[in-house]
Backbone and ligand atoms as CSV (ligand in chain L), in Angstrom:
chain,resi,resn,atom,element,x,y,z
A,1,MET,N,N,28.638,251.754,115.923
A,1,MET,CA,C,28.645,250.339,116.056
A,1,MET,C,C,27.903,249.689,114.818
A,2,THR,N,N,28.511,248.558,114.339
A,2,THR,CA,C,27.904,247.903,113.157
A,2,THR,C,C,26.718,247.077,113.608
A,3,GLU,N,N,25.868,246.730,112.618
A,3,GLU,CA,C,24.688,245.892,112.982
A,3,GLU,C,C,25.144,244.584,113.563
A,4,LYS,N,N,26.248,244.062,112.992
A,4,LYS,CA,C,26.720,242.755,113.485
A,4,LYS,C,C,27.145,242.798,115.007
A,5,GLU,N,N,27.859,243.904,115.289
A,5,GLU,CA,C,28.205,244.155,116.706
A,5,GLU,C,C,27.032,244.238,117.654
A,6,ALA,N,N,25.994,245.059,117.134
A,6,ALA,CA,C,24.758,245.338,117.979
A,6,ALA,C,C,24.136,243.906,118.251
A,7,ARG,N,N,24.091,243.065,117.170
A,7,ARG,CA,C,23.497,241.744,117.304
A,7,ARG,C,C,24.191,240.938,118.317
A,8,LYS,N,N,25.557,240.916,118.260
A,8,LYS,CA,C,26.309,240.164,119.197
A,8,LYS,C,C,26.077,240.543,120.616
A,9,ILE,N,N,26.003,241.891,120.876
A,9,ILE,CA,C,25.741,242.422,122.232
A,9,ILE,C,C,24.332,241.977,122.699
A,10,SER,N,N,23.325,242.143,121.703
A,10,SER,CA,C,21.969,241.873,122.023
A,10,SER,C,C,21.783,240.356,122.426
A,11,LYS,N,N,22.462,239.480,121.663
A,11,LYS,CA,C,22.407,238.041,121.969
A,11,LYS,C,C,22.957,237.709,123.342
A,12,PHE,N,N,24.093,238.423,123.710
A,12,PHE,CA,C,24.678,238.174,125.026
A,12,PHE,C,C,23.768,238.753,126.068
A,13,LEU,N,N,23.153,239.856,125.879
A,13,LEU,CA,C,22.266,240.465,126.820
A,13,LEU,C,C,21.078,239.545,127.021
A,14,SER,N,N,20.471,238.956,125.944
A,14,SER,CA,C,19.411,238.037,126.090
A,14,SER,C,C,19.759,236.878,126.953
A,15,LEU,N,N,20.998,236.306,126.729
A,15,LEU,CA,C,21.397,235.215,127.604
A,15,LEU,C,C,21.482,235.641,129.029
A,16,LEU,N,N,22.075,236.802,129.317
A,16,LEU,CA,C,22.253,237.192,130.679
A,16,LEU,C,C,20.920,237.600,131.362
A,17,LEU,N,N,20.160,238.359,130.653
A,17,LEU,CA,C,18.931,238.936,131.242
A,17,LEU,C,C,17.721,238.085,131.245
A,18,ARG,N,N,17.708,236.978,130.388
A,18,ARG,CA,C,16.640,236.107,130.374
A,18,ARG,C,C,16.882,234.750,131.025
A,19,HIS,N,N,18.091,234.310,130.848
A,19,HIS,CA,C,18.361,232.922,131.132
A,19,HIS,C,C,19.460,232.614,132.190
A,20,ASN,N,N,20.561,233.319,132.068
A,20,ASN,CA,C,21.720,232.906,132.905
A,20,ASN,C,C,22.628,234.112,133.274
A,21,PRO,N,N,22.075,235.013,134.213
A,21,PRO,CA,C,22.922,236.064,134.693
A,21,PRO,C,C,24.179,235.625,135.388
A,22,GLY,N,N,24.129,234.430,136.003
A,22,GLY,CA,C,25.315,233.871,136.718
A,22,GLY,C,C,26.510,233.708,135.797
A,23,LYS,N,N,26.224,233.623,134.464
A,23,LYS,CA,C,27.298,233.451,133.555
A,23,LYS,C,C,28.416,234.424,133.733
A,24,VAL,N,N,28.058,235.718,134.183
A,24,VAL,CA,C,29.142,236.721,134.394
A,24,VAL,C,C,29.073,237.150,135.896
A,25,GLY,N,N,28.422,236.284,136.704
A,25,GLY,CA,C,28.401,236.610,138.104
A,25,GLY,C,C,27.397,237.798,138.432
A,26,LEU,N,N,26.406,237.987,137.579
A,26,LEU,CA,C,25.362,238.980,137.777
A,26,LEU,C,C,24.167,238.442,138.541
A,27,THR,N,N,23.511,239.301,139.357
A,27,THR,CA,C,22.204,238.888,139.865
A,27,THR,C,C,21.083,239.771,139.413
A,28,LEU,N,N,19.912,239.293,139.173
A,28,LEU,CA,C,18.765,240.075,138.847
A,28,LEU,C,C,17.892,240.200,140.120
A,29,ASN,N,N,17.166,241.346,140.178
A,29,ASN,CA,C,16.255,241.390,141.330
A,29,ASN,C,C,14.930,240.613,140.978
A,30,ALA,N,N,13.981,240.638,141.853
A,30,ALA,CA,C,12.827,239.728,141.731
A,30,ALA,C,C,11.969,240.150,140.441
A,31,GLN,N,N,12.131,241.382,139.970
A,31,GLN,CA,C,11.437,241.752,138.789
A,31,GLN,C,C,12.307,241.664,137.506
A,32,GLY,N,N,13.449,241.093,137.664
A,32,GLY,CA,C,14.294,240.854,136.520
A,32,GLY,C,C,15.253,241.999,136.132
A,33,TRP,N,N,15.287,243.000,137.038
A,33,TRP,CA,C,16.246,244.122,136.699
A,33,TRP,C,C,17.663,243.848,137.099
A,34,ALA,N,N,18.598,244.276,136.310
A,34,ALA,CA,C,19.985,244.281,136.586
A,34,ALA,C,C,20.575,245.748,136.723
A,35,ASP,N,N,21.467,245.961,137.572
A,35,ASP,CA,C,22.175,247.234,137.713
A,35,ASP,C,C,22.967,247.455,136.431
A,36,VAL,N,N,22.799,248.624,135.807
A,36,VAL,CA,C,23.426,248.955,134.515
A,36,VAL,C,C,24.912,248.961,134.673
A,37,GLN,N,N,25.410,249.667,135.643
A,37,GLN,CA,C,26.883,249.811,135.807
A,37,GLN,C,C,27.517,248.434,136.065
A,38,GLU,N,N,26.839,247.633,136.922
A,38,GLU,CA,C,27.366,246.369,137.234
A,38,GLU,C,C,27.334,245.476,136.040
A,39,LEU,N,N,26.286,245.491,135.257
A,39,LEU,CA,C,26.171,244.686,134.013
A,39,LEU,C,C,27.343,244.989,133.067
A,40,ILE,N,N,27.562,246.331,132.871
A,40,ILE,CA,C,28.605,246.626,131.878
A,40,ILE,C,C,29.957,246.196,132.434
A,41,LEU,N,N,30.201,246.401,133.665
A,41,LEU,CA,C,31.419,246.013,134.284
A,41,LEU,C,C,31.762,244.499,134.214
A,42,LYS,N,N,30.693,243.769,134.464
A,42,LYS,CA,C,30.814,242.297,134.490
A,42,LYS,C,C,30.949,241.691,133.067
A,43,ILE,N,N,30.203,242.312,132.127
A,43,ILE,CA,C,30.336,241.872,130.726
A,43,ILE,C,C,31.748,242.111,130.276
A,44,ASN,N,N,32.287,243.399,130.519
A,44,ASN,CA,C,33.612,243.697,130.111
A,44,ASN,C,C,34.686,242.764,130.677
A,45,GLU,N,N,34.522,242.448,132.026
A,45,GLU,CA,C,35.427,241.575,132.692
A,45,GLU,C,C,35.395,240.165,132.100
A,46,ALA,N,N,34.201,239.680,131.849
A,46,ALA,CA,C,34.069,238.249,131.363
A,46,ALA,C,C,34.495,238.132,129.918
A,47,ARG,N,N,34.207,239.185,129.061
A,47,ARG,CA,C,34.409,239.032,127.634
A,47,ARG,C,C,35.620,239.782,127.138
A,48,GLY,N,N,36.184,240.664,127.942
A,48,GLY,CA,C,37.228,241.564,127.495
A,48,GLY,C,C,36.711,242.586,126.528
A,49,TRP,N,N,35.433,242.920,126.577
A,49,TRP,CA,C,34.892,243.961,125.712
A,49,TRP,C,C,35.123,245.317,126.340
A,50,GLU,N,N,34.861,246.359,125.541
A,50,GLU,CA,C,34.931,247.743,126.141
A,50,GLU,C,C,33.564,248.407,126.019
A,51,LEU,N,N,32.568,247.678,126.381
A,51,LEU,CA,C,31.200,248.206,126.288
A,51,LEU,C,C,31.000,249.419,127.188
A,52,THR,N,N,30.291,250.464,126.682
A,52,THR,CA,C,30.028,251.666,127.470
A,52,THR,C,C,28.524,251.784,127.618
A,53,LYS,N,N,28.119,252.692,128.493
A,53,LYS,CA,C,26.650,253.002,128.656
A,53,LYS,C,C,26.056,253.456,127.311
A,54,LYS,N,N,26.843,254.170,126.553
A,54,LYS,CA,C,26.374,254.733,125.262
A,54,LYS,C,C,26.109,253.559,124.270
A,55,ASP,N,N,27.015,252.587,124.274
A,55,ASP,CA,C,26.786,251.403,123.450
A,55,ASP,C,C,25.436,250.695,123.792
A,56,LEU,N,N,25.255,250.595,125.135
A,56,LEU,CA,C,24.127,249.885,125.632
A,56,LEU,C,C,22.830,250.710,125.224
A,57,ASP,N,N,22.905,252.045,125.307
A,57,ASP,CA,C,21.840,252.867,124.905
A,57,ASP,C,C,21.458,252.598,123.452
A,58,GLU,N,N,22.470,252.397,122.620
A,58,GLU,CA,C,22.238,252.173,121.196
A,58,GLU,C,C,21.588,250.835,120.983
A,59,VAL,N,N,22.026,249.824,121.692
A,59,VAL,CA,C,21.464,248.532,121.523
A,59,VAL,C,C,19.959,248.583,121.987
A,60,VAL,N,N,19.658,249.183,123.155
A,60,VAL,CA,C,18.330,249.312,123.626
A,60,VAL,C,C,17.435,250.021,122.658
A,61,ALA,N,N,17.949,251.115,122.110
A,61,ALA,CA,C,17.155,251.940,121.183
A,61,ALA,C,C,16.909,251.311,119.797
A,62,THR,N,N,17.894,250.575,119.310
A,62,THR,CA,C,17.808,250.135,117.922
A,62,THR,C,C,17.404,248.741,117.796
A,63,ASN,N,N,17.343,248.004,118.937
A,63,ASN,CA,C,17.011,246.506,118.824
A,63,ASN,C,C,15.715,246.341,118.088
A,64,ASN,N,N,15.764,245.366,117.099
A,64,ASN,CA,C,14.567,245.192,116.226
A,64,ASN,C,C,13.303,244.817,116.937
A,65,LYS,N,N,13.456,244.117,118.046
A,65,LYS,CA,C,12.286,243.686,118.783
A,65,LYS,C,C,12.115,244.459,120.099
A,66,LYS,N,N,12.908,245.509,120.286
A,66,LYS,CA,C,12.858,246.220,121.521
A,66,LYS,C,C,12.906,245.227,122.729
A,67,ARG,N,N,13.920,244.365,122.691
A,67,ARG,CA,C,13.990,243.309,123.713
A,67,ARG,C,C,14.270,243.796,125.066
A,68,PHE,N,N,14.984,244.913,125.223
A,68,PHE,CA,C,15.466,245.408,126.515
A,68,PHE,C,C,14.831,246.800,126.904
A,69,ALA,N,N,14.674,247.007,128.183
A,69,ALA,CA,C,14.162,248.324,128.620
A,69,ALA,C,C,14.856,248.800,129.878
A,70,TYR,N,N,15.096,250.080,129.972
A,70,TYR,CA,C,15.649,250.729,131.184
A,70,TYR,C,C,14.511,251.064,132.078
A,71,ASN,N,N,14.775,251.223,133.323
A,71,ASN,CA,C,13.837,251.927,134.232
A,71,ASN,C,C,13.948,253.377,134.044
A,72,GLU,N,N,13.207,254.125,134.812
A,72,GLU,CA,C,13.048,255.554,134.546
A,72,GLU,C,C,14.392,256.328,134.518
A,73,ASP,N,N,15.127,256.070,135.593
A,73,ASP,CA,C,16.401,256.874,135.704
A,73,ASP,C,C,17.626,256.158,134.974
A,74,GLN,N,N,17.313,255.063,134.231
A,74,GLN,CA,C,18.305,254.331,133.506
A,74,GLN,C,C,19.377,253.702,134.358
A,75,SER,N,N,19.093,253.521,135.631
A,75,SER,CA,C,20.129,252.828,136.489
A,75,SER,C,C,19.930,251.328,136.444
A,76,LEU,N,N,18.733,250.919,135.893
A,76,LEU,CA,C,18.485,249.397,135.829
A,76,LEU,C,C,18.072,249.061,134.403
A,77,ILE,N,N,18.294,247.806,134.013
A,77,ILE,CA,C,17.912,247.357,132.682
A,77,ILE,C,C,17.343,245.911,132.865
A,78,ARG,N,N,16.349,245.572,132.058
A,78,ARG,CA,C,15.886,244.151,132.011
A,78,ARG,C,C,15.409,243.820,130.603
A,79,ALA,N,N,15.213,242.470,130.428
A,79,ALA,CA,C,14.572,241.969,129.200
A,79,ALA,C,C,13.056,242.152,129.374
A,80,SER,N,N,12.363,242.527,128.307
A,80,SER,CA,C,10.899,242.864,128.437
A,80,SER,C,C,10.102,241.531,128.398
A,81,GLN,N,N,10.644,240.509,127.933
A,81,GLN,CA,C,9.979,239.153,127.903
A,81,GLN,C,C,10.954,238.072,127.506
A,82,GLY,N,N,10.518,236.823,127.529
A,82,GLY,CA,C,11.412,235.741,127.012
A,82,GLY,C,C,12.149,234.945,128.108
A,83,HIS,N,N,11.908,235.316,129.433
A,83,HIS,CA,C,12.656,234.717,130.429
A,83,HIS,C,C,12.484,233.180,130.684
A,84,SER,N,N,13.486,232.492,130.979
A,84,SER,CA,C,13.302,231.105,131.492
A,84,SER,C,C,13.539,231.219,132.993
A,85,ILE,N,N,14.237,232.105,133.583
A,85,ILE,CA,C,14.492,232.168,135.049
A,85,ILE,C,C,13.210,232.798,135.644
A,86,ASP,N,N,13.014,232.435,136.864
A,86,ASP,CA,C,11.797,232.752,137.587
A,86,ASP,C,C,11.801,234.253,138.127
A,87,ILE,N,N,11.265,235.144,137.336
A,87,ILE,CA,C,11.165,236.493,137.750
A,87,ILE,C,C,9.723,236.952,137.515
A,88,ASP,N,N,9.306,238.067,138.180
A,88,ASP,CA,C,7.994,238.518,138.062
A,88,ASP,C,C,8.075,239.924,137.388
A,89,LEU,N,N,7.621,239.995,136.079
A,89,LEU,CA,C,7.690,241.219,135.371
A,89,LEU,C,C,6.727,242.277,135.973
A,90,GLY,N,N,5.777,241.862,136.745
A,90,GLY,CA,C,4.838,242.728,137.370
A,90,GLY,C,C,3.798,243.307,136.456
A,91,LEU,N,N,3.510,242.598,135.334
A,91,LEU,CA,C,2.553,243.098,134.360
A,91,LEU,C,C,1.179,242.824,134.875
A,92,GLU,N,N,0.259,243.747,134.597
A,92,GLU,CA,C,-1.118,243.581,134.908
A,92,GLU,C,C,-1.817,242.813,133.830
A,93,PRO,N,N,-2.755,241.962,134.120
A,93,PRO,CA,C,-3.538,241.244,133.081
A,93,PRO,C,C,-4.273,242.273,132.223
A,94,SER,N,N,-4.263,242.018,130.878
A,94,SER,CA,C,-5.063,242.941,130.023
A,94,SER,C,C,-5.819,242.159,129.016
A,95,ALA,N,N,-6.807,242.835,128.389
A,95,ALA,CA,C,-7.779,242.151,127.524
A,95,ALA,C,C,-7.048,241.940,126.129
A,96,PRO,N,N,-6.977,240.683,125.676
A,96,PRO,CA,C,-6.269,240.503,124.434
A,96,PRO,C,C,-7.200,240.818,123.209
A,97,PRO,N,N,-6.657,240.978,122.000
A,97,PRO,CA,C,-7.512,241.122,120.815
A,97,PRO,C,C,-8.279,239.740,120.592
A,98,ASP,N,N,-9.185,239.767,119.737
A,98,ASP,CA,C,-10.020,238.645,119.381
A,98,ASP,C,C,-9.168,237.357,119.062
A,99,LYS,N,N,-8.238,237.611,118.230
A,99,LYS,CA,C,-7.352,236.453,117.789
A,99,LYS,C,C,-5.834,236.840,117.982
A,100,LEU,N,N,-5.080,235.910,118.341
A,100,LEU,CA,C,-3.646,236.030,118.349
A,100,LEU,C,C,-3.031,234.812,117.549
A,101,PHE,N,N,-1.769,234.867,117.312
A,101,PHE,CA,C,-1.155,233.774,116.481
A,101,PHE,C,C,0.122,233.221,117.159
A,102,HIS,N,N,0.312,231.959,116.900
A,102,HIS,CA,C,1.518,231.334,117.419
A,102,HIS,C,C,2.203,230.610,116.293
A,103,GLY,N,N,3.480,230.937,115.971
A,103,GLY,CA,C,4.273,230.234,115.037
A,103,GLY,C,C,5.059,229.165,115.640
A,104,THR,N,N,5.049,228.023,114.990
A,104,THR,CA,C,5.901,226.887,115.593
A,104,THR,C,C,6.364,226.127,114.470
A,105,ALA,N,N,7.065,224.944,114.747
A,105,ALA,CA,C,7.581,224.097,113.670
A,105,ALA,C,C,6.578,222.960,113.487
A,106,ALA,N,N,6.505,222.551,112.209
A,106,ALA,CA,C,5.570,221.413,111.873
A,106,ALA,C,C,5.765,220.234,112.675
A,107,ARG,N,N,7.009,219.920,113.131
A,107,ARG,CA,C,7.302,218.717,113.902
A,107,ARG,C,C,6.635,218.761,115.322
A,108,PHE,N,N,6.339,219.873,115.818
A,108,PHE,CA,C,5.708,220.022,117.139
A,108,PHE,C,C,4.154,219.898,117.119
A,109,LEU,N,N,3.675,219.889,115.939
A,109,LEU,CA,C,2.192,220.052,115.784
A,109,LEU,C,C,1.392,218.927,116.468
A,110,ASP,N,N,1.760,217.709,116.276
A,110,ASP,CA,C,1.032,216.517,116.872
A,110,ASP,C,C,0.949,216.725,118.391
A,111,SER,N,N,2.083,217.069,118.954
A,111,SER,CA,C,2.195,217.195,120.409
A,111,SER,C,C,1.342,218.421,120.861
A,112,ILE,N,N,1.450,219.539,120.142
A,112,ILE,CA,C,0.647,220.705,120.516
A,112,ILE,C,C,-0.896,220.409,120.379
A,113,LEU,N,N,-1.269,219.747,119.351
A,113,LEU,CA,C,-2.700,219.435,119.159
A,113,LEU,C,C,-3.218,218.430,120.142
A,114,ALA,N,N,-2.289,217.720,120.828
A,114,ALA,CA,C,-2.599,216.815,121.932
A,114,ALA,C,C,-2.638,217.527,123.294
A,115,GLN,N,N,-1.662,218.380,123.496
A,115,GLN,CA,C,-1.448,218.960,124.864
A,115,GLN,C,C,-1.842,220.363,124.973
A,116,GLY,N,N,-2.016,221.128,123.896
A,116,GLY,CA,C,-2.130,222.593,123.855
A,116,GLY,C,C,-0.733,223.137,123.824
A,117,LEU,N,N,-0.734,224.510,123.880
A,117,LEU,CA,C,0.608,225.214,123.903
A,117,LEU,C,C,1.130,225.276,125.328
A,118,ASN,N,N,2.287,224.778,125.532
A,118,ASN,CA,C,2.965,224.820,126.861
A,118,ASN,C,C,4.064,225.930,126.750
A,119,SER,N,N,4.454,226.402,127.936
A,119,SER,CA,C,5.428,227.437,127.933
A,119,SER,C,C,6.886,226.835,127.862
A,120,ARG,N,N,6.991,225.536,127.994
A,120,ARG,CA,C,8.216,224.795,127.918
A,120,ARG,C,C,9.275,225.440,128.814
A,121,SER,N,N,10.435,225.773,128.241
A,121,SER,CA,C,11.463,226.291,129.211
A,121,SER,C,C,11.204,227.721,129.604
A,122,ARG,N,N,10.307,228.432,128.967
A,122,ARG,CA,C,10.078,229.855,129.299
A,122,ARG,C,C,9.005,230.021,130.347
A,123,GLN,N,N,8.839,231.235,130.786
A,123,GLN,CA,C,7.761,231.430,131.848
A,123,GLN,C,C,6.390,231.480,131.225
A,124,HIS,N,N,6.226,231.867,129.976
A,124,HIS,CA,C,4.960,232.092,129.372
A,124,HIS,C,C,4.965,231.446,127.928
A,125,VAL,N,N,3.747,231.215,127.453
A,125,VAL,CA,C,3.566,230.996,125.982
A,125,VAL,C,C,3.586,232.342,125.357
A,126,HIS,N,N,4.274,232.505,124.274
A,126,HIS,CA,C,4.342,233.788,123.563
A,126,HIS,C,C,3.516,233.721,122.353
A,127,LEU,N,N,2.668,234.870,122.215
A,127,LEU,CA,C,1.767,234.935,121.131
A,127,LEU,C,C,1.975,236.229,120.345
A,128,SER,N,N,1.786,236.159,119.013
A,128,SER,CA,C,2.058,237.283,118.135
A,128,SER,C,C,0.798,237.937,117.692
A,129,LEU,N,N,0.856,239.202,117.395
A,129,LEU,CA,C,-0.352,239.946,116.959
A,129,LEU,C,C,-0.720,239.692,115.467
A,130,ASP,N,N,0.269,239.288,114.655
A,130,ASP,CA,C,-0.030,239.037,113.283
A,130,ASP,C,C,0.738,237.796,112.784
A,131,ILE,N,N,0.200,237.350,111.602
A,131,ILE,CA,C,0.685,236.086,111.036
A,131,ILE,C,C,2.151,236.210,110.569
A,132,GLU,N,N,2.572,237.367,110.111
A,132,GLU,CA,C,3.911,237.627,109.697
A,132,GLU,C,C,4.907,237.413,110.809
A,133,THR,N,N,4.640,238.020,111.950
A,133,THR,CA,C,5.533,237.831,113.112
A,133,THR,C,C,5.569,236.436,113.537
A,134,ALA,N,N,4.387,235.755,113.599
A,134,ALA,CA,C,4.321,234.374,114.031
A,134,ALA,C,C,5.143,233.538,113.034
A,135,THR,N,N,5.080,233.796,111.805
A,135,THR,CA,C,5.839,232.989,110.831
A,135,THR,C,C,7.302,233.077,111.098
A,136,ALA,N,N,7.834,234.373,111.420
A,136,ALA,CA,C,9.245,234.511,111.714
A,136,ALA,C,C,9.631,233.793,113.034
A,137,VAL,N,N,8.715,233.747,114.019
A,137,VAL,CA,C,8.962,233.020,115.173
A,137,VAL,C,C,9.084,231.517,114.901
A,138,GLY,N,N,8.120,230.980,114.124
A,138,GLY,CA,C,8.059,229.539,113.806
A,138,GLY,C,C,9.333,229.126,113.036
A,139,LYS,N,N,9.788,229.996,112.130
A,139,LYS,CA,C,10.959,229.616,111.298
A,139,LYS,C,C,12.173,229.392,112.134
A,140,ARG,N,N,12.267,229.970,113.381
A,140,ARG,CA,C,13.455,229.753,114.191
A,140,ARG,C,C,13.555,228.270,114.546
A,141,HIS,N,N,12.468,227.523,114.457
A,141,HIS,CA,C,12.439,226.149,114.932
A,141,HIS,C,C,12.483,225.105,113.783
A,142,GLY,N,N,12.177,225.598,112.527
A,142,GLY,CA,C,12.045,224.640,111.415
A,142,GLY,C,C,11.011,225.128,110.426
A,143,LYS,N,N,10.403,224.106,109.768
A,143,LYS,CA,C,9.390,224.451,108.779
A,143,LYS,C,C,8.179,225.096,109.580
A,144,PRO,N,N,7.896,226.348,109.275
A,144,PRO,CA,C,6.874,227.001,110.116
A,144,PRO,C,C,5.499,226.642,109.868
A,145,VAL,N,N,4.641,226.504,110.940
A,145,VAL,CA,C,3.152,226.395,110.775
A,145,VAL,C,C,2.622,227.401,111.762
A,146,ILE,N,N,1.434,227.912,111.478
A,146,ILE,CA,C,0.873,228.919,112.282
A,146,ILE,C,C,-0.462,228.464,112.917
A,147,LEU,N,N,-0.583,228.653,114.138
A,147,LEU,CA,C,-1.873,228.409,114.858
A,147,LEU,C,C,-2.572,229.716,115.248
A,148,GLU,N,N,-3.886,229.719,114.993
A,148,GLU,CA,C,-4.675,230.829,115.400
A,148,GLU,C,C,-5.155,230.520,116.864
A,149,VAL,N,N,-5.067,231.506,117.681
A,149,VAL,CA,C,-5.473,231.334,119.103
A,149,VAL,C,C,-6.727,232.157,119.390
A,150,HIS,N,N,-7.755,231.564,119.806
A,150,HIS,CA,C,-8.995,232.288,120.060
A,150,HIS,C,C,-8.950,233.034,121.467
A,151,SER,N,N,-8.157,234.106,121.424
A,151,SER,CA,C,-7.741,234.735,122.667
A,151,SER,C,C,-8.892,235.395,123.423
A,152,ALA,N,N,-9.788,235.996,122.697
A,152,ALA,CA,C,-10.934,236.655,123.386
A,152,ALA,C,C,-11.846,235.648,124.100
A,153,GLN,N,N,-12.004,234.520,123.437
A,153,GLN,CA,C,-12.823,233.412,124.076
A,153,GLN,C,C,-12.079,232.871,125.334
A,154,MET,N,N,-10.780,232.802,125.203
A,154,MET,CA,C,-9.984,232.260,126.352
A,154,MET,C,C,-10.151,233.246,127.522
A,155,ALA,N,N,-10.038,234.566,127.247
A,155,ALA,CA,C,-10.126,235.575,128.285
A,155,ALA,C,C,-11.565,235.533,128.988
A,156,THR,N,N,-12.545,235.384,128.103
A,156,THR,CA,C,-13.934,235.237,128.604
A,156,THR,C,C,-14.030,234.052,129.573
A,157,ASP,N,N,-13.285,233.035,129.239
A,157,ASP,CA,C,-13.325,231.791,129.997
A,157,ASP,C,C,-12.384,231.853,131.244
A,158,GLY,N,N,-11.767,233.031,131.434
A,158,GLY,CA,C,-11.021,233.189,132.712
A,158,GLY,C,C,-9.478,233.095,132.541
A,159,HIS,N,N,-8.975,232.871,131.381
A,159,HIS,CA,C,-7.493,232.792,131.191
A,159,HIS,C,C,-6.920,234.197,131.245
A,160,LEU,N,N,-5.752,234.393,131.797
A,160,LEU,CA,C,-5.189,235.736,131.902
A,160,LEU,C,C,-4.173,235.951,130.792
A,161,PHE,N,N,-4.126,237.177,130.288
A,161,PHE,CA,C,-3.213,237.507,129.245
A,161,PHE,C,C,-2.428,238.800,129.711
A,162,TYR,N,N,-1.124,238.838,129.283
A,162,TYR,CA,C,-0.337,239.991,129.696
A,162,TYR,C,C,0.333,240.476,128.391
A,163,LEU,N,N,0.481,241.819,128.299
A,163,LEU,CA,C,1.166,242.451,127.155
A,163,LEU,C,C,2.492,242.946,127.654
A,164,SER,N,N,3.563,242.396,127.037
A,164,SER,CA,C,4.889,242.862,127.492
A,164,SER,C,C,5.178,244.228,126.936
A,165,GLU,N,N,6.193,244.811,127.543
A,165,GLU,CA,C,6.546,246.201,127.145
A,165,GLU,C,C,6.860,246.294,125.693
A,166,ASN,N,N,7.279,245.204,125.050
A,166,ASN,CA,C,7.597,245.247,123.669
A,166,ASN,C,C,6.566,244.567,122.755
A,167,ASN,N,N,5.252,244.587,123.296
A,167,ASN,CA,C,4.144,244.200,122.533
A,167,ASN,C,C,4.107,242.642,122.117
A,168,VAL,N,N,4.593,241.825,123.050
A,168,VAL,CA,C,4.393,240.387,122.869
A,168,VAL,C,C,3.315,239.993,123.824
A,169,TRP,N,N,2.283,239.137,123.393
A,169,TRP,CA,C,1.247,238.733,124.256
A,169,TRP,C,C,1.695,237.486,124.952
A,170,LEU,N,N,1.488,237.368,126.257
A,170,LEU,CA,C,1.905,236.315,127.096
A,170,LEU,C,C,0.761,235.641,127.773
A,171,THR,N,N,0.755,234.313,127.920
A,171,THR,CA,C,-0.214,233.636,128.758
A,171,THR,C,C,0.412,232.377,129.225
A,172,ASP,N,N,-0.246,231.733,130.202
A,172,ASP,CA,C,0.419,230.580,130.897
A,172,ASP,C,C,0.288,229.319,129.987
A,173,HIS,N,N,-0.769,229.084,129.393
A,173,HIS,CA,C,-1.017,227.828,128.649
A,173,HIS,C,C,-2.227,228.054,127.732
A,174,VAL,N,N,-2.188,227.454,126.552
A,174,VAL,CA,C,-3.343,227.562,125.598
A,174,VAL,C,C,-3.905,226.173,125.446
A,175,PRO,N,N,-5.049,225.874,125.964
A,175,PRO,CA,C,-5.653,224.551,125.791
A,175,PRO,C,C,-6.030,224.325,124.357
A,176,VAL,N,N,-6.088,223.073,123.907
A,176,VAL,CA,C,-6.260,222.708,122.516
A,176,VAL,C,C,-7.529,223.308,121.894
A,177,LYS,N,N,-8.587,223.360,122.727
A,177,LYS,CA,C,-9.886,223.874,122.176
A,177,LYS,C,C,-9.850,225.241,121.667
A,178,TYR,N,N,-8.866,226.091,122.037
A,178,TYR,CA,C,-8.777,227.495,121.541
A,178,TYR,C,C,-7.854,227.597,120.367
A,179,LEU,N,N,-7.387,226.454,119.813
A,179,LEU,CA,C,-6.360,226.560,118.733
A,179,LEU,C,C,-6.994,226.121,117.421
A,180,SER,N,N,-6.675,226.804,116.346
A,180,SER,CA,C,-6.924,226.215,115.023
A,180,SER,C,C,-5.757,226.457,114.109
A,181,LEU,N,N,-5.547,225.473,113.285
A,181,LEU,CA,C,-4.426,225.542,112.396
A,181,LEU,C,C,-4.850,226.312,111.199
A,182,ILE,N,N,-3.908,227.222,110.696
A,182,ILE,CA,C,-4.351,227.946,109.538
A,182,ILE,C,C,-3.286,227.817,108.478
L,1,LIG,C1,C,6.685,224.617,121.164
L,1,LIG,C2,C,11.579,234.891,120.367
L,1,LIG,C3,C,5.519,220.432,121.631
L,1,LIG,C4,C,6.375,226.070,120.776
L,1,LIG,C5,C,10.171,234.807,119.676
L,1,LIG,C6,C,7.776,226.583,120.339
L,1,LIG,C7,C,9.205,234.722,120.749
L,1,LIG,C8,C,5.372,222.713,122.018
L,1,LIG,C9,C,8.654,225.741,121.313
L,1,LIG,C10,C,9.937,234.170,121.891
L,1,LIG,C11,C,4.264,222.531,122.861
L,1,LIG,C12,C,9.225,226.582,122.410
L,1,LIG,C13,C,9.495,232.814,122.240
L,1,LIG,C14,C,3.772,221.190,123.057
L,1,LIG,C15,C,4.719,224.610,122.828
L,1,LIG,N1,N,4.515,220.213,122.421
L,1,LIG,N2,N,5.959,221.662,121.362
L,1,LIG,N3,N,2.749,220.956,123.805
L,1,LIG,N4,N,3.883,223.719,123.304
L,1,LIG,N5,N,5.634,223.991,121.957
L,1,LIG,O1,O,11.705,229.520,121.812
L,1,LIG,O2,O,7.260,230.926,121.211
L,1,LIG,O3,O,13.825,236.748,119.345
L,1,LIG,O4,O,10.629,228.761,124.010
L,1,LIG,O5,O,5.434,226.109,119.734
L,1,LIG,O6,O,10.067,235.958,118.863
L,1,LIG,O7,O,9.160,229.935,119.778
L,1,LIG,O8,O,14.246,235.583,121.465
L,1,LIG,O9,O,9.134,229.789,122.272
L,1,LIG,O10,O,8.051,226.274,119.089
L,1,LIG,O11,O,8.580,235.958,121.121
L,1,LIG,O12,O,13.361,237.909,121.505
L,1,LIG,O13,O,7.858,224.743,121.896
L,1,LIG,O14,O,11.308,234.103,121.559
L,1,LIG,O15,O,11.880,236.197,120.782
L,1,LIG,O16,O,10.209,227.464,121.839
L,1,LIG,O17,O,9.558,231.970,121.135
L,1,LIG,P1,P,10.538,228.921,122.556
L,1,LIG,P2,P,8.737,230.593,121.002
L,1,LIG,P3,P,13.388,236.648,120.746
């Protein structure tokens, strides 16, 4: 499969597994898992593709952000983070590093510095381990700016953090006092 094909499949999987499974008549369970055979069948029906389990394996294995994960026997698949639909990933709270980063667009800054970071359409605020990743996330929205998040202090003050299977830090909300512009 070419990189372009893999990206097309990954994008469609993100749509189905994070935001709109109903688009192909799929349902996710409460933890966000879809049945692999049903997913393949319904994608192929809806799109006229000839996707196989092997193709899916390749997308899961090579995806640059490891966005998707199988369960142990590979009968189920889900997105590891990024959901807008209400599912429970079942992650245990864990202790974050001292600092985390959030990349956003310059035009959101006034609002963020007034309200803190909100999860908006997603279930969590997404935080990056390094400035480089945060910059790439911010660029998706426009001219990037980077905020440093005082995550250890937040955790000390009782805020919960979760680490997704693909190493994205998640939290519910970041109040303004834990943010500094860098
Ligand atoms: C902003 C991608 C105004 C926030 C990435 C962001 C990530 C506010 C936007 C993942 C605000 C939401 C998530 C406030 C937050 N006022 N704007 N109070 N609070 N915002 O796409 O973090 O490639 O929902 O700064 O790598 O950009 O899809 O979140 O700019 O991990 O796998 O509102 O998506 O992963 O945008 O990205 P998003 P995000 P994938």
